[in-house]
C-alpha positions in Angstrom: 8.3 -14.9 -7.3 7.8 -11.4 -6.4 4.3 -10.3 -5.8 2.7 -7.1 -5.5 1.3 -6.6 -2.0 -1.1 -3.8 -0.9 -0.8 -3.9 2.9 -2.9 -1.3 4.5 -4.9 -0.5 7.3 -8.6 0.6 6.5 -11.4 1.5 8.7 -14.5 -0.2 8.9 -16.4 2.4 6.6 -13.5 1.9 4.1 -11.2 4.8 4.8 -7.4 4.8 5.1 -7.0 8.3 6.3 -8.9 11.2 7.6 -9.8 14.2 5.3 -6.8 15.8 5.9 -4.5 12.8 5.6 -4.0 11.9 9.4 -3.7 8.3 10.7 -3.6 9.1 14.3 -6.7 7.0 14.7 -4.7 3.9 14.2 -2.4 4.6 17.3 -4.6 2.7 19.8 -4.1 -0.4 17.4 -0.6 -0.8 17.5 -0.7 -4.5 18.2 -1.6 -5.0 14.6 1.9 -3.8 13.7 3.2 -7.0 15.5 4.5 -8.6 12.3 5.4 -5.5 10.5 9.1 -5.9 10.7 9.0 -9.3 9.0 6.8 -7.9 6.2 9.2 -5.1 5.9 12.2 -7.3 5.6 10.4 -9.2 2.6 9.9 -6.0 0.6 12.4 -5.3 -2.4 10.6 -2.1 -3.4 7.7 0.2 -2.7 5.4 2.0 -5.0 2.9 5.0 -3.8 1.2 7.7 -4.8 2.5 11.5 -4.4 0.4 12.3 -1.4 1.4 9.1 0.4 5.1 9.9 0.0 4.9 13.5 0.7 3.1 12.1 4.0 5.7 9.7 4.8 8.6 12.0 3.9 7.3 14.4 6.6 6.2 12.0 9.2 8.8 9.1 9.2 12.2 9.4 10.8 15.4 9.5 8.4 16.2 6.0 7.2 12.6 5.3 6.9 11.8 2.1 4.6 11.1 4.1 1.7 14.9 6.0 2.0 16.6 2.5 2.0 15.0 0.6 -1.1 13.9 1.5 -4.4 11.0 3.7 -4.3 8.6 4.5 -7.1 6.0 7.5 -6.5 3.2 7.8 -9.1 3.1 11.5 -9.9 3.0 13.8 -13.0 5.1 16.7 -11.1 9.0 16.6 -10.5 9.9 15.2 -7.2 12.4 17.7 -6.3 15.3 16.7 -3.8 14.7 13.0 -3.3 17.1 10.1 -2.3 18.9 8.6 -5.3 16.8 5.3 -4.9 13.3 7.0 -5.6 11.9 7.9 -8.9 9.0 9.0 -10.3 6.4 7.4 -12.9 3.7 8.9 -14.7 3.3 5.8 -17.3 1.4 3.0 -17.6 0.9 0.7 -14.7 1.6 -3.0 -16.4 5.0 -2.5 -17.6 5.8 -0.7 -14.4 4.6 -3.6 -12.4 6.4 -6.1 -14.4 9.7 -4.3 -14.0 9.1 -3.6 -10.1 8.6 -7.3 -9.8 11.5 -8.5 -12.1 14.0 -5.9 -10.3 12.6 -7.1 -6.7 15.0 -10.3 -6.9 12.6 -12.5 -5.2 11.3 -10.0 -2.8 7.8 -8.6 -2.8 6.8 -5.0 -4.1 4.9 -3.0 -1.4 2.0 -1.0 -2.9 1.8 1.4 0.1 -1.3 3.7 -0.9 -2.9 5.9 -1.2 -6.4 5.3 -3.0 -5.9 6.7 -6.5 -2.4 4.4 -6.7 -4.1 1.3 -5.5 -7.1 2.1 -7.8 -4.5 2.3 -10.5 -3.0 -0.8 -9.7 -6.4 -2.7 -9.3 -7.6 -1.4 -12.8 -4.4 -2.9 -14.5 -4.9 -5.9 -12.4 -1.5 -5.8 -11.0 -2.2 -6.4 -7.4 -1.4 -9.9 -6.4 -2.0 -9.9 -2.7 -4.0 -7.8 -0.3 -3.3 -7.7 3.2 -6.1 -5.6 4.6 -5.9 -4.7 8.6 -9.7 -3.7 9.2 -10.0 -1.5 12.2 -12.8 -1.5 14.3 -13.4 2.3 13.8 -15.5 4.4 11.4 -14.3 7.8 10.4 -17.3 8.8 8.4 -15.2 10.5 6.0 -11.7 10.9 4.6 -9.3 9.2 2.1 -11.1 6.1 0.7 -9.1 2.8 0.1 -9.9 3.1 -3.3 -10.4 6.0 -5.4 -13.4 5.9 -8.0 -12.1 3.8 -11.1 -13.1 1.2 -13.7 -16.0 -1.2 -13.1 -15.2 -4.7 -13.3 -15.4 -8.0 -11.3 -12.1 -8.8 -9.5 -11.9 -12.0 -7.6 -9.5 -13.0 -4.7 -9.3 -16.0 -2.6 -8.9 -15.6 1.3 -5.9 -17.1 2.1 -5.3 -16.1 5.9 -6.9 -14.2 9.0 -5.8 -13.2 12.3 -7.5 -11.1 14.8 -5.4 -9.0 17.3 -6.6 -8.2 20.9 -7.3 -4.7 19.6 -10.2 -6.1 17.5 -8.4 -5.3 14.5 -8.7 -8.4 11.7 -5.9 -9.2 9.2 -7.5 -10.3 6.1 -5.1 -11.7 3.3 -6.5 -12.3 -0.2 -4.4 -13.7 -3.1 -5.5 -12.7 -6.4 -7.5 -15.5 -8.5 -6.0 -16.5 -11.7 -8.4 -17.8 -14.4 
């Protein structure tokens, strides 16, 4: 069965990017990318916020993951010239999450980021698994893993950990079902 997976690096103080959206602070920690190819191969679709999509289009080479599989961008503005497999979504998250999981054909859906998109999926209780790569740096400021949102307890179960030589720690959490 398909899952929605938030696979993301985060600083020790909870940031996923610098204030200007930069992620160069991740460069010294490339060893944590060791399993990314396998993860990428398990993905049937991606969903992300508008800023994350624009960043990826600008900084990743052509034929990057978002160019070869279905990509949904959470935005209220038109996307303009994008690949045929990329669509905009401005509606409710629960029906989108259900549709993405059904269409992923047994593969997972990657919730790429940013903080507002992650918060929208969390508030909709639509994240099945977290793969957090905690990077041993503190940025002090920047774009947070989670934008402000609804209050409320969300319980997850730690299912795996891995420590990389660089000090990055991968934490895998699965959603707890009642």
